[in-house]
C-alpha positions in Angstrom: -101.4 -68.8 -212.5 -104.9 -69.3 -213.3 -108.5 -68.0 -212.9 -108.5 -70.7 -209.7 -105.7 -68.3 -207.3 -108.4 -65.2 -208.1 -111.3 -66.4 -206.9 -114.3 -63.7 -207.0 -111.5 -60.9 -209.0 -112.9 -58.2 -210.5 -113.1 -57.8 -214.7 -112.0 -54.0 -214.1 -108.5 -52.8 -213.8 -109.8 -51.0 -210.7 -112.3 -53.8 -209.4 -108.8 -55.8 -209.4 -106.6 -53.1 -207.5 -108.9 -53.1 -204.8 -109.1 -57.2 -204.8 -105.7 -57.9 -204.0 -105.2 -54.5 -201.8 -107.5 -56.6 -200.0 -106.4 -59.7 -200.0 -102.4 -58.8 -199.4 -104.1 -56.8 -196.0 -105.6 -59.6 -194.8 -102.7 -62.3 -196.1 -105.8 -64.4 -197.8 -104.9 -66.7 -200.5 -102.7 -64.6 -203.3 -102.9 -62.0 -201.6 -100.6 -64.2 -198.6 -98.0 -65.7 -200.8 -97.5 -62.0 -202.5 -97.2 -60.3 -198.9 -94.0 -61.9 -199.0 -92.2 -59.8 -201.4 -91.7 -59.9 -205.4 -88.2 -62.4 -204.9 -90.1 -65.0 -202.8 -94.0 -65.0 -203.7 -91.6 -65.9 -207.2 -90.0 -68.8 -205.3 -93.6 -70.2 -204.1 -95.7 -69.4 -207.5 -92.7 -71.0 -209.4 -94.5 -72.1 -212.9 -91.4 -69.7 -214.4 -92.8 -67.1 -212.3 -88.7 -66.3 -211.6 -88.8 -64.6 -214.8 -90.6 -62.0 -214.0 -89.4 -61.1 -210.6 -86.0 -59.4 -212.9 -85.7 -55.8 -210.7 -84.1 -57.5 -207.6 -81.4 -56.5 -205.4 -81.0 -58.9 -202.8 -83.5 -60.0 -202.9 -85.7 -56.5 -202.7 -87.9 -55.0 -205.4 -86.3 -51.8 -207.0 -88.0 -48.8 -208.9 -88.6 -49.8 -212.4 -85.7 -47.7 -214.2 -84.1 -49.2 -217.3 -81.6 -47.2 -218.4 -79.0 -47.6 -222.0 -75.3 -46.9 -220.4 -74.3 -48.5 -217.3 -73.6 -45.5 -214.1 -70.6 -45.9 -212.3 -71.8 -44.6 -208.9 -75.4 -46.3 -209.2 -73.4 -49.3 -210.1 -72.6 -49.1 -207.0 -75.8 -47.7 -204.8 -77.6 -50.7 -206.1 -75.1 -52.8 -205.7 -73.6 -52.4 -202.1 -76.5 -50.4 -200.9 -78.7 -52.1 -197.5 -81.1 -50.1 -197.6 -83.5 -51.5 -200.1 -84.2 -48.2 -202.4 -81.8 -46.2 -204.1 -83.7 -43.0 -202.7 -82.4 -43.6 -199.5 -79.2 -44.2 -200.7 -78.5 -41.5 -203.4 -79.0 -37.6 -202.7 -76.7 -34.8 -203.0 -74.2 -35.3 -206.3 -75.8 -34.7 -209.7 -77.2 -38.2 -211.2 -75.5 -36.7 -214.8 -72.5 -34.2 -216.4 -74.1 -31.0 -217.0 -73.3 -30.5 -220.7 -71.2 -26.9 -220.7 -68.4 -25.7 -218.7 -69.9 -22.9 -217.9 -73.0 -24.3 -216.3 -70.7 -26.6 -214.2 -68.8 -23.3 -213.5 -72.0 -21.8 -211.9 -73.4 -25.2 -210.2 -70.0 -25.0 -207.7 -69.3 -21.2 -206.8 -72.1 -21.4 -203.9 -71.6 -25.5 -203.5 -71.1 -25.0 -200.4 -72.3 -28.7 -199.1 -69.7 -30.5 -200.0 -67.9 -32.3 -197.8 -64.1 -31.5 -199.5 -63.6 -29.2 -202.3 -62.2 -31.9 -204.1 -65.8 -33.2 -205.0 -66.3 -29.5 -207.2 -63.5 -31.0 -209.6 -65.2 -34.3 -209.7 -68.4 -32.7 -211.0 -66.1 -30.2 -213.1 -64.3 -32.8 -215.3 -67.3 -35.0 -216.1 -68.6 -34.7 -219.0 -71.4 -35.7 -221.6 -69.4 -37.3 -223.6 -65.8 -38.3 -224.6 -63.1 -39.4 -221.8 -64.4 -38.4 -218.9 -68.2 -39.8 -219.4 -69.7 -42.8 -218.6 -69.3 -45.9 -218.2 -65.2 -44.8 -217.5 -66.3 -42.0 -215.1 -66.2 -40.7 -212.2 -63.1 -43.4 -211.9 -63.9 -46.4 -209.8 -62.0 -44.2 -207.0 -64.0 -41.1 -207.9 -67.6 -43.0 -207.5 -66.2 -44.9 -204.1 -65.7 -41.3 -202.4 -69.2 -40.3 -204.2 -70.9 -42.9 -203.3 -69.4 -42.9 -199.2 -70.6 -39.0 -198.7 -74.1 -39.7 -200.1 -75.2 -42.4 -198.1 -73.0 -41.1 -195.2 -75.7 -38.4 -195.4 -78.5 -40.7 -195.2 -77.1 -42.4 -191.5 -77.0 -38.8 -190.2 -80.2 -38.6 -190.9 -81.8 -41.1 -189.7 -79.9 -41.0 -186.9 -80.6 -37.2 -185.6 -84.7 -37.5 -187.6 -84.2 -35.5 -189.8 -86.1 -35.8 -193.4 -84.0 -37.0 -196.2 -85.4 -34.3 -198.3 -83.7 -31.4 -196.4 -80.5 -33.0 -196.4 -79.3 -36.1 -198.1 -82.1 -37.0 -200.7 -81.7 -33.2 -203.1 -79.2 -31.3 -204.8 -77.3 -28.6 -202.4 -79.8 -29.0 -199.3 -80.3 -27.2 -196.4 -78.9 -29.6 -193.8 -75.9 -31.1 -194.7 -72.3 -32.1 -193.5 -70.5 -29.0 -192.9 -74.0 -27.3 -191.0 -75.1 -30.5 -189.4 -72.0 -30.5 -186.6 -73.2 -27.6 -185.4 -77.0 -28.1 -185.6 -76.9 -31.5 -183.5 -74.7 -29.7 -180.8 -77.2 -26.9 -179.7 -79.4 -29.3 -179.9 -78.3 -32.2 -178.0 -75.2 -30.2 -175.6 -72.8 -32.7 -177.1 -69.8 -31.6 -178.5 -69.9 -32.9 -182.3 -67.3 -31.7 -184.6 -68.2 -32.4 -189.1 -64.7 -34.8 -187.9 -66.8 -36.5 -185.5 -70.4 -37.1 -187.3 -68.7 -38.2 -190.1 -66.8 -41.5 -187.2 -70.2 -41.6 -186.4 -72.3 -42.3 -189.8 -69.2 -44.8 -190.8 -70.3 -46.9 -187.2 -73.5 -47.0 -188.3 -73.0 -48.0 -191.7 -70.6 -50.6 -190.9 -72.9 -51.5 -187.9 -75.6 -52.1 -190.4 -73.9 -54.4 -192.8 -72.1 -56.2 -189.7 -75.6 -57.4 -189.5 -76.6 -58.3 -193.1 -73.3 -60.1 -193.2 -74.2 -62.5 -190.3 -77.5 -62.7 -191.9 -75.6 -64.5 -194.7 -74.6 -60.9 -196.9 -71.4 -61.4 -199.9 -70.9 -60.1 -202.9 -72.6 -62.6 -204.2 -75.6 -60.9 -203.3 -74.8 -57.6 -204.8 -75.6 -57.6 -208.1 -78.6 -55.5 -209.7 -80.3 -57.1 -212.1 -79.2 -58.2 -215.6 -81.5 -55.6 -217.6 -80.9 -52.6 -215.4 -78.9 -50.9 -217.9 -78.5 -52.0 -221.7 -75.0 -51.8 -221.7 -72.9 -53.9 -219.2 -69.2 -54.3 -219.1 -68.0 -57.0 -216.5 -64.8 -56.0 -216.0 -65.3 -52.8 -215.2 -67.7 -53.6 -212.4 -66.0 -56.3 -210.8 -63.4 -52.8 -210.1 -65.6 -50.5 -209.7 -66.7 -53.4 -206.9 -62.8 -54.0 -205.7 -62.1 -50.2 -205.4 -65.6 -49.6 -203.3 -65.0 -52.7 -200.9 -61.2 -52.0 -200.2 -62.2 -48.4 -199.7 -64.5 -49.1 -197.3 -62.0 -51.7 -195.0 -63.9 -54.2 -196.4 -62.4 -57.7 -197.9 -62.8 -59.3 -201.3 -66.3 -60.9 -200.0 -67.8 -57.2 -198.6 -67.0 -58.2 -195.2 -65.7 -56.0 -193.1 -61.9 -56.6 -192.2 -60.9 -57.1 -188.6 -58.9 -54.0 -188.8 -61.8 -51.9 -189.7 -63.9 -52.4 -187.1 -61.4 -52.3 -184.9 -60.4 -48.9 -185.8 -64.1 -47.9 -184.9 -63.9 -50.0 -181.7 -65.9 -52.5 -182.9 -64.5 -55.2 -181.0 -67.3 -56.8 -179.4 -68.0 -57.2 -183.6 -64.9 -59.0 -184.3 -65.4 -61.6 -181.5 -69.0 -62.5 -182.9 -67.4 -63.3 -186.3 -64.8 -64.8 -185.5 -67.1 -67.0 -183.2 -69.3 -67.7 -185.8 -66.4 -68.4 -188.8 -67.1 -64.9 -191.0 -63.7 -64.0 -190.1 -60.3 -66.1 -189.1 -59.6 -65.7 -185.0 -55.6 -64.7 -185.4 
């Protein structure tokens, strides 16, 4: 791009910021291009601009954090999340292992927010270095369970209108899977227990996945930027996706299977997928 693309743009940083903001809001000139998002703007601008759109996943700009070692659960969250931003997926499990076992034991001692006691053991076994550390711990199986728990809580928050800052996002929040059912039951008069709430969150998650699959989402789209972590492990990343897809009841291309959809009472989605050729009509 050249100065001709920015007629009348000020020379100072503050002036340039407000110049671009005004163009974006009014969708005028270069603002009309940038308003479509980084990925689309780079495609339209061309001339090598695509190289600068290197922080996208599923054509959506991500938090520009570049890390050293691959983090298994964050690889899955970045890759498979349907919400476009990691802060709408991550949450109640710590981002990194605690160095001392005493600190880990103290942390789990009042960790009432976990959906199952096994999550405490996963955390206790996690170390900053050694065999039970990044990138091979948490294992693909454990990472799948962690991601499933964290993202389900976000879907519950979305459904009931609770700020994620009070539930899904922070560690040890006041609202969690073990007290949410009682709160929802009292507020709505609908008898919810933990299992019913977990099932409802599963349906929400699958429906959003199905919508994106209808729009063309496939496994090839579920990969973080090449420079997101300094150290990458292609075989491990493949295993992480394979394991997570199987755990969620999706096929090898990330599409919910007929059996998974039927178990959730989503037969109409099965019919739609079959009509579109997404699933084979057996």
